[in-house]
C-alpha positions in Angstrom: 10.3 32.5 34.1 12.4 29.4 34.5 14.6 28.8 37.5 18.1 30.2 36.9 21.5 29.3 38.4 23.4 32.5 37.6 20.6 35.0 37.8 18.0 36.1 40.4 14.8 37.3 38.8 12.2 39.7 40.2 9.5 39.4 37.6 6.8 42.1 37.8 3.9 43.2 35.6 5.7 46.3 34.2 9.4 45.5 34.7 11.9 42.7 35.3 14.8 43.1 37.7 17.7 40.7 36.9 20.5 40.3 39.5 23.7 38.7 38.3 24.4 35.9 40.8 27.7 34.1 40.8 29.0 35.4 44.1 31.8 32.8 44.2 33.2 34.4 41.0 32.4 38.1 41.5 29.5 37.6 39.1 31.8 36.9 36.2 29.8 36.3 33.0 30.1 32.7 31.9 28.5 30.5 29.2 25.6 29.6 31.5 24.9 33.3 32.4 24.9 34.2 28.7 22.3 31.5 28.0 20.1 32.6 30.8 20.3 36.2 29.7 19.2 35.1 26.3 16.1 33.5 28.0 15.3 36.8 29.7 15.6 38.6 26.4 13.3 36.2 24.7 10.7 36.9 27.4 11.1 40.6 27.0 10.9 40.5 23.2 7.6 38.6 23.6 6.2 40.8 26.4 8.0 44.1 26.3 8.8 45.6 29.7 11.6 47.6 31.2 14.7 45.7 32.2 16.8 46.5 35.3 20.2 44.7 35.5 22.1 44.7 38.8 24.7 42.8 40.7 24.9 41.2 44.1 27.0 41.5 47.2 28.5 44.8 46.2 29.7 43.7 42.8 28.1 44.3 39.4 30.3 42.0 37.4 34.0 41.5 37.6 34.3 40.6 33.9 34.0 37.4 31.9 34.9 34.0 33.3 38.7 33.9 32.7 38.8 30.1 33.0 36.4 29.9 30.0 38.2 32.6 28.1 41.6 30.9 28.4 40.2 27.8 26.6 38.5 29.7 23.8 39.8 29.6 20.3 39.0 31.1 16.9 35.5 29.5 16.6 34.4 31.0 19.9 35.7 34.4 19.0 33.9 34.4 15.7 30.6 33.3 17.3 31.0 36.1 19.8 28.6 34.7 22.5 28.9 37.6 25.0 28.6 40.3 22.4 25.6 38.5 20.9 23.6 38.6 24.1 24.7 42.2 24.9 23.6 43.3 21.4 20.3 41.6 22.0 19.9 43.5 25.3 20.7 46.7 23.6 18.0 46.0 21.0 15.2 45.2 23.4 12.1 47.2 22.6 11.7 48.9 26.0 14.3 50.8 28.0 17.0 49.0 29.9 18.7 50.2 33.1 22.0 49.1 34.6 22.1 49.6 38.4 25.8 49.3 39.2 27.4 48.8 42.6 31.0 48.1 43.0 33.2 46.8 40.1 31.9 46.7 36.5 34.9 45.4 34.7 35.5 43.8 31.3 32.3 42.1 30.2 30.6 43.5 33.2 31.3 47.1 32.0 30.2 46.1 28.5 26.9 44.9 29.9 26.4 48.3 31.6 27.3 50.1 28.3 24.7 48.0 26.5 21.9 49.3 28.6 20.1 52.5 27.7 20.5 54.1 31.1 22.9 53.6 34.0 22.8 54.6 37.6 25.6 53.7 40.1 26.6 53.8 43.7 29.4 56.0 45.1 31.7 52.9 45.1 31.2 51.9 41.5 34.2 51.5 39.2 34.1 50.9 35.4 37.1 49.6 33.4 38.2 47.4 30.5 41.5 45.7 31.3 41.2 43.1 28.6 44.5 44.0 26.8 46.3 43.0 30.0 45.0 39.5 29.4 46.0 39.4 25.7 42.6 40.1 24.3 40.4 43.1 23.4 37.1 44.3 24.8 35.1 42.6 22.1 31.6 42.6 23.6 30.8 46.1 22.4 33.1 48.5 24.3 35.0 49.6 21.2 31.9 51.1 19.7 29.5 51.6 22.6 31.9 53.4 25.0 33.0 55.7 22.2 29.4 56.8 21.6 28.7 57.2 25.3 31.7 59.2 26.5 33.6 60.3 23.3 36.7 59.0 21.6 39.2 60.5 23.9 37.8 59.1 27.2 37.1 55.7 25.4 40.8 55.5 24.4 41.8 56.4 28.0 39.8 53.4 29.3 40.5 50.9 26.5 44.1 51.9 25.7 45.4 53.7 28.7 44.0 51.4 31.4 42.0 54.1 33.0 39.2 53.2 35.3 36.2 55.5 35.8 34.9 55.9 39.4 31.3 57.0 39.9 32.0 60.7 39.8 34.2 60.5 36.7 31.6 58.3 35.0 28.9 60.8 36.0 31.0 63.8 34.7 31.5 62.1 31.4 27.8 61.4 30.9 28.1 57.6 31.3 25.7 57.8 34.4 22.4 59.3 34.9 22.8 59.5 38.7 25.0 58.4 41.6 23.5 57.2 44.9 24.5 55.6 48.1 24.7 51.8 48.0 21.7 51.3 50.2 19.6 53.4 47.8 20.6 51.7 44.5 17.6 49.5 43.8 15.1 52.1 45.1 16.7 54.6 42.8 16.4 52.2 39.9 12.8 51.6 40.7 12.1 55.3 40.9 13.6 55.7 37.4 11.5 52.8 36.0 8.4 54.3 37.7 8.9 57.5 35.7 9.3 55.6 32.5 6.3 53.4 33.1 4.1 56.5 33.7 4.7 57.5 30.1 2.8 56.1 27.1 4.5 52.7 26.4 4.2 53.0 22.6 5.7 56.5 22.7 8.6 55.2 24.9 9.2 52.3 22.6 9.2 54.3 19.4 11.4 57.0 21.0 14.0 54.3 21.8 13.8 52.9 18.3 14.2 56.4 16.8 17.3 57.1 18.9 18.9 53.8 18.1 18.0 53.6 14.4 21.1 54.2 12.2 20.9 57.1 9.9 17.8 58.6 11.5 15.8 60.9 9.3 13.2 63.6 10.1 10.7 61.7 8.0 11.0 58.8 10.4 10.0 61.1 13.3 7.1 62.5 11.3 5.8 59.0 10.5 6.2 57.9 14.1 4.4 60.9 15.4 1.6 60.3 12.9 1.1 56.8 14.3 1.1 58.2 17.9 -1.3 61.0 17.1 -4.0 58.4 16.2 -3.7 56.4 19.5 -6.3 56.5 22.2 -3.6 56.7 24.8 -2.4 60.0 23.4 -5.9 61.5 23.3 -6.6 60.3 26.9 -3.3 61.6 28.3 -3.7 65.0 26.7 -7.3 65.3 27.8 -6.3 64.6 31.4 -3.6 67.2 31.1 -5.9 69.8 29.8 -8.6 69.0 32.4 -6.1 69.2 35.2 -4.8 72.6 34.0 -8.4 73.9 33.6 -9.4 72.8 37.1 -6.5 74.4 39.0 
């Protein structure tokens, strides 16, 4: 991958770990970061792998870059640059994981919501204070957070100014797990290790089935029909049966 100024990339054969890196601005999401995230998405669309997104220096992302937001007008709102890249992350073919330490606020929270799975440290905090700045959470929170935690909790966050600490986020189903700060990346890699042990095509089609609007049982049947004919399925089931027989 190319050199980036706002991201730190750990590019591996079966996964890519992206660390948001604007320490001088609490990893605030700016135009350059959006462009670099688009480049990461392009690489993962060409060569599907699991994506892990994390922060640096005890902060996931403190929101969008307020200096840029202050100068934006109608044209920028209608082009929705941040929502565009988060929608692209959400649509990536393989699972995505947000590994959150510290604050995930505003656009940072929306980036976490756009991922398929989230783990966080004990000091993580999620919130969307955008109305206090005269705007709305327009990069996906109004529809993604509602789906993740339900209408009532979404309204508490988006209208009532509630922040969710790690335990509250876990209790509402936003998080898969809560770990100590020093174990965050190791926990993310353990999760990805579990995913990568599964059949890649089965994982990819499962994600597609979950995310497809108006899913129908026939879609599952057709997907299963494709998987039944793969060599990977036959080899995995053969190994399972041989292992059980040889116990």
